[in-house]
C-alpha positions in Angstrom: 0.3 0.1 0.0 1.4 3.6 -1.1 1.4 5.8 1.9 -0.1 9.3 1.5 1.9 12.1 1.7 0.2 13.0 5.3 1.0 9.6 6.9 5.1 9.8 5.7 7.2 10.3 8.5 8.5 13.8 9.7 11.7 13.0 10.9 13.8 9.7 10.9 16.5 8.1 12.6 19.3 6.8 10.0 22.4 4.7 11.9 23.6 3.1 8.6 26.8 2.1 9.1 29.5 2.5 11.8 31.0 6.0 12.6 33.8 7.0 10.7 37.3 7.8 11.8 36.8 11.5 13.3 38.8 14.3 12.0 39.8 15.1 15.9 40.0 13.4 18.8 37.3 13.2 21.0 39.2 14.9 24.0 39.5 17.4 21.6 35.9 17.8 20.7 34.7 17.4 24.3 37.0 20.6 24.8 35.1 22.5 22.1 31.6 21.6 23.4 32.9 21.9 27.1 33.5 25.6 26.6 30.3 26.0 24.6 28.4 24.7 27.3 29.8 26.8 30.1 29.3 29.9 27.8 25.8 28.9 27.8 25.8 28.5 31.3 27.1 31.9 31.9 24.7 33.9 29.5 21.7 32.0 30.8 21.3 30.3 27.1 19.2 27.5 27.6 20.0 25.8 23.9 21.9 26.9 20.9 20.7 26.3 17.2 23.5 26.5 15.0 22.8 26.7 11.2 26.1 27.8 9.7 28.8 25.6 7.9 31.7 26.6 9.8 30.3 26.2 13.4 28.3 23.2 12.8 31.6 21.6 11.4 33.7 23.4 14.4 31.4 21.9 16.9 30.4 18.2 15.3 32.5 17.7 12.2 30.0 17.4 10.2 30.0 19.4 6.8 26.8 19.7 5.4 25.9 20.3 1.6 23.2 23.0 1.6 21.5 22.5 -1.8 18.6 24.7 -0.7 17.8 22.8 2.4 18.4 24.1 6.0 20.9 22.0 8.3 21.5 22.5 11.9 23.2 21.5 15.3 21.3 21.6 18.4 23.3 21.8 21.6 21.8 21.8 25.1 23.5 20.9 28.4 23.2 17.3 27.7 22.2 16.8 24.3 24.2 17.3 21.0 22.1 16.7 17.7 22.8 17.3 14.1 19.9 18.2 12.2 19.9 17.1 8.2 18.0 16.3 5.3 17.0 13.0 4.2 18.7 13.3 0.8 21.9 12.6 2.8 20.6 9.3 4.4 23.1 7.9 7.1 26.3 10.0 6.1 25.4 12.9 8.2 25.4 10.5 11.4 28.5 8.5 10.2 30.6 11.9 10.7 28.7 13.5 13.4 30.5 13.9 17.0 27.5 12.5 18.7 23.8 11.9 17.2 22.0 12.8 14.4 18.5 13.4 13.3 17.1 13.6 9.6 14.0 15.3 8.5 12.0 14.5 5.4 10.8 16.5 2.5 7.1 15.6 2.9 6.1 18.5 4.7 7.5 22.2 4.2 8.3 23.0 7.9 9.9 19.7 8.6 13.0 21.1 9.1 12.2 23.1 12.8 9.7 20.2 13.4 12.8 18.3 14.0 14.7 21.1 15.8 11.5 21.4 18.2 11.6 17.3 19.0 15.4 17.5 20.0 14.7 20.4 22.0 11.2 18.7 23.5 13.6 15.4 24.0 16.2 17.3 26.1 13.1 19.0 28.2 14.0 22.7 26.7 10.7 24.0 26.0 10.8 27.9 26.6 14.1 29.9 27.8 16.7 31.5 26.0 17.7 30.1 22.2 21.1 31.0 20.9 21.0 31.3 17.0 23.8 32.7 14.8 22.7 36.5 13.4 25.1 36.8 10.9 24.2 33.6 9.2 20.0 33.3 9.5 18.3 35.1 6.9 14.8 37.0 7.2 13.1 34.2 6.1 14.5 31.5 8.4 14.8 34.1 11.3 10.8 34.7 11.2 10.2 30.7 10.5 12.1 30.1 14.3 10.3 33.0 15.7 7.1 31.3 14.6 8.1 28.0 15.6 9.4 28.8 18.8 7.4 31.5 20.5 8.4 30.8 24.0 12.2 31.4 23.5 14.2 34.7 23.2 16.9 34.7 20.2 20.1 35.8 21.0 22.9 36.5 19.2 25.8 33.8 19.7 27.9 34.4 16.7 30.5 37.1 17.4 31.5 35.6 20.8 31.8 32.0 19.2 33.9 33.5 16.4 36.4 34.6 19.4 36.9 31.0 20.5 37.6 29.8 17.0 40.0 32.3 16.7 42.5 30.3 19.3 43.5 27.3 17.7 44.5 23.9 19.7 47.2 21.8 19.5 45.3 19.3 17.4 43.7 22.2 15.5 47.4 23.5 14.4 48.6 20.6 13.8 45.6 20.0 11.1 46.5 23.1 9.6 50.2 22.4 9.2 49.1 19.4 7.2 46.9 21.9 4.9 49.9 24.0 4.2 52.4 21.5 3.7 49.2 20.0 0.8 49.1 23.8 -0.7 53.2 23.3 -1.1 52.4 20.0 -2.8 50.2 22.2 -5.3 52.5 24.4 -5.7 55.3 22.4 -7.3 52.4 20.3 -9.4 51.7 24.2 -10.8 55.0 25.1 -11.6 55.5 21.9 -13.4 52.3 22.4 -15.0 53.2 25.8 -16.4 54.3 26.0 -20.3 53.9 28.6 -23.2 50.5 27.7 -24.4 49.2 26.1 -21.6 45.6 27.5 -20.5 44.9 28.7 -17.0 42.3 25.8 -16.4 45.1 23.1 -17.2 47.4 24.1 -14.9 45.1 24.9 -11.8 43.6 21.5 -12.7 46.8 20.0 -12.1 47.6 21.4 -9.0 44.1 20.5 -7.5 44.6 16.8 -8.7 47.9 17.0 -6.6 46.4 18.5 -3.6 43.7 16.0 -3.6 45.6 12.8 -3.9 47.9 14.2 -1.2 45.0 14.7 1.3 43.7 11.2 0.6 46.7 9.8 1.6 47.2 11.8 5.0 43.5 11.2 5.5 42.1 8.0 4.0 38.8 8.5 6.3 38.0 11.9 5.0 35.7 13.7 2.2 37.1 14.7 -0.7 35.9 17.9 -1.2 36.3 21.4 -2.0 40.2 22.0 -2.3 41.3 24.0 -5.5 43.4 26.4 -7.3 43.2 29.7 -8.8 46.1 30.0 -11.5 45.7 33.7 -13.1 47.9 34.7 -16.1 48.2 38.7 -17.3 45.5 40.9 -16.6 43.7 38.0 -15.3 46.2 38.7 -11.8 44.7 41.7 -11.1 42.0 40.3 -8.5 42.7 37.8 -5.7 39.6 36.1 -6.4 39.9 35.4 -10.0 38.9 32.0 -11.3 40.9 30.2 -13.7 40.3 30.8 -17.4 41.1 29.7 -20.8 43.6 32.3 -21.5 47.1 30.9 -22.6 50.1 31.4 -20.7 52.7 33.5 -22.8 56.1 34.6 -22.5 56.8 37.4 -20.2 53.4 36.8 -18.6 52.5 37.9 -14.6 51.3 34.8 -13.3 49.4 34.5 -9.9 49.7 30.8 -8.1 47.0 30.2 -5.7 46.6 26.8 -4.1 43.9 26.3 -1.3 43.5 22.9 0.1 40.5 22.0 2.2 40.8 19.2 4.8 37.5 18.6 6.7 36.5 22.1 6.5 39.5 23.6 7.4 41.3 25.8 4.7 44.9 26.6 4.2 46.2 28.7 1.1 49.4 29.3 -0.7 49.9 32.3 -2.7 52.6 33.3 -5.1 53.6 35.9 -7.7 55.6 34.0 -10.7 57.0 35.3 -14.2 57.1 33.2 -17.1 60.7 32.9 -18.8 61.2 36.6 -18.3 60.5 39.8 -16.1 60.8 43.4 -17.4 62.4 46.1 -15.2 59.4 48.0 -13.9 57.6 44.7 -13.3 60.5 43.4 -11.0 60.4 46.7 -9.3 56.8 46.5 -8.2 57.2 42.7 -7.3 60.3 43.7 -5.3 58.3 46.2 -3.4 55.6 44.0 -2.6 58.0 41.3 -1.5 59.7 43.3 1.0 56.3 44.7 2.5 55.8 41.1 2.8 58.9 40.2 4.7 58.3 42.9 6.7 54.6 41.9 7.9 55.7 38.5 9.2 58.7 40.0 11.5 55.6 42.4 12.7 53.5 39.4 13.9 53.9 38.6 17.9 52.1 38.3 20.5 50.8 41.4 21.8 50.6 43.6 19.2 47.5 44.9 17.7 46.3 44.1 14.1 45.9 47.8 13.2 49.0 48.7 14.1 50.8 46.2 11.6 48.3 47.4 9.2 49.5 51.0 9.4 53.1 50.0 9.5 52.9 48.1 6.3 50.7 50.8 4.7 53.9 53.8 5.3 55.8 51.1 3.2 53.6 51.2 0.4 52.8 55.1 0.7 56.7 55.7 0.3 56.3 54.0 -3.0 53.1 55.6 -3.8 51.5 52.4 -4.0 49.2 53.0 -1.4 46.3 53.3 -3.6 47.2 50.1 -5.2 46.8 47.9 -2.2 43.8 45.8 -2.4 42.6 44.4 0.4 43.7 43.9 4.2 47.1 42.3 4.9 45.6 39.1 6.2 43.2 36.8 8.1 42.6 34.0 10.5 42.5 30.6 9.4 40.5 27.6 10.4 36.8 26.7 9.5 36.4 28.5 6.6 36.3 28.1 2.8 35.2 30.5 -0.2 31.5 29.7 0.6 31.4 30.0 4.3 32.9 31.4 7.4 35.6 33.6 8.4 36.7 35.0 11.5 36.4 38.6 10.6 37.5 39.7 14.2 41.1 38.5 13.2 42.3 40.2 10.0 44.7 42.7 9.5 42.9 46.2 8.6 42.8 49.2 9.4 39.5 48.8 11.9 40.5 45.6 13.8 41.7 46.1 17.4 42.3 42.5 18.2 45.8 41.9 19.9 47.7 38.6 19.1 48.1 36.2 21.2 49.7 32.4 21.6 47.1 29.7 19.4 46.2 32.4 16.7 47.3 31.1 13.2 47.2 34.3 10.5 48.5 35.1 7.3 50.8 37.5 5.9 49.7 38.3 2.2 50.1 41.9 1.1 48.8 42.8 -2.6 49.3 45.7 -5.0 47.6 45.5 -8.5 48.8 48.0 -11.6 46.3 48.8 -14.2 46.0 47.4 -17.7 48.0 49.7 -19.9 50.7 50.7 -17.0 54.4 49.6 -17.3 54.6 46.4 -14.8 50.7 45.7 -15.3 49.2 43.1 -12.9 48.3 41.7 -9.3 51.4 40.9 -7.3 51.0 38.8 -4.2 52.5 36.7 -1.9 51.0 34.6 1.0 52.4 32.5 4.0 50.8 31.2 7.2 52.1 31.8 10.7 51.3 30.2 14.0 52.1 32.3 17.0 53.3 29.5 19.5 52.5 29.2 23.4 56.5 30.5 24.1 55.9 33.4 22.0 57.7 32.3 18.8 55.9 32.8 15.6 56.4 29.7 13.1 55.9 30.2 9.5 54.2 27.1 8.0 54.5 27.7 4.1 57.2 26.1 2.7 57.5 27.2 -1.0 59.7 29.8 -1.8 59.0 33.3 -2.5 60.2 36.3 -4.9 62.1 36.8 -7.8 65.2 34.6 -7.2 62.7 31.1 -7.0 59.4 32.4 -8.9 60.8 33.6 -12.5 59.7 29.7 -14.3 61.5 29.0 -17.2 60.8 26.1 -19.5 
């Protein structure tokens, strides 16, 4: 007998297969969630409903694929349940730190019905519900308000961003592995560079090399989201320009960007290169940017304000009348982020960031200037290293691929 739509299940428990090997130890995940629950107690928050990629991943080790559906993680003092769509079947349970509930498509409001079921099971029927104001859109917020009229909605996004800014020893080791994978991608890109080769072919070579390296390091992990931006000529003007079919020519400025993604954790390697030769004006701009890059890395140390580093580097560019050519901030935090989710905006080298650097932070130095087309030395110049501020106050550069003209004029 075929069930009518009204008879079909609204939620399911799908424990299909066994739990996979997690990215981090139970001790590490327990530490994160204990700190979260302590915060909830201090703020009188009865439950948290996470909806973002980054926080669901950070607290549960599950990274969803939305495709127009909502996902969640409900945390109370004694419950920890990811909320996923039926289309994913048992995968979210296999990859979640603790429990999981599945909602079906048979009714439009099944997602929040699943959330309510988890809260009811936890005995939380009213009080203060933490959500991420920077992620929940207007429509979803209205739906949450309607579904939970006995709850006051409070923002947890900014406070928990600050928690994520300080990395544990396990996270730092994970990020170091990601940086090494980026180096692998960088060397594969250099091998693929040749006259007449289109940008996308170079990018594909680097992406394949990184994916294979991640599979060796983390055979239990999902292989997803790693990518390469490789640009040439005018296409180097933007830091986030995707590869095209433009073919490499002698004398081209090249911009190489390896981005490895391992269990939601992003790392990056970015380098200016030239193919076969570099003209005098381009070399001048390149060396200026390299000098700023070196000085920026020297300035990263505990106790220094982000904005102060930015101001000193601005002066260096100002001396060369290049400050208007700077295109973005000088660096940002690393951790659970990607080009489509996450960002620890409180830890960036920008003029408006007052954050003081401290041990456990992982941050890039990545100055860039852009010289417009039609001017001598036209193109985008960018270097990028990732630095770890250690407990003893030392700063470790975890990027191994070399930078500068002595290394990156690619001759074939």
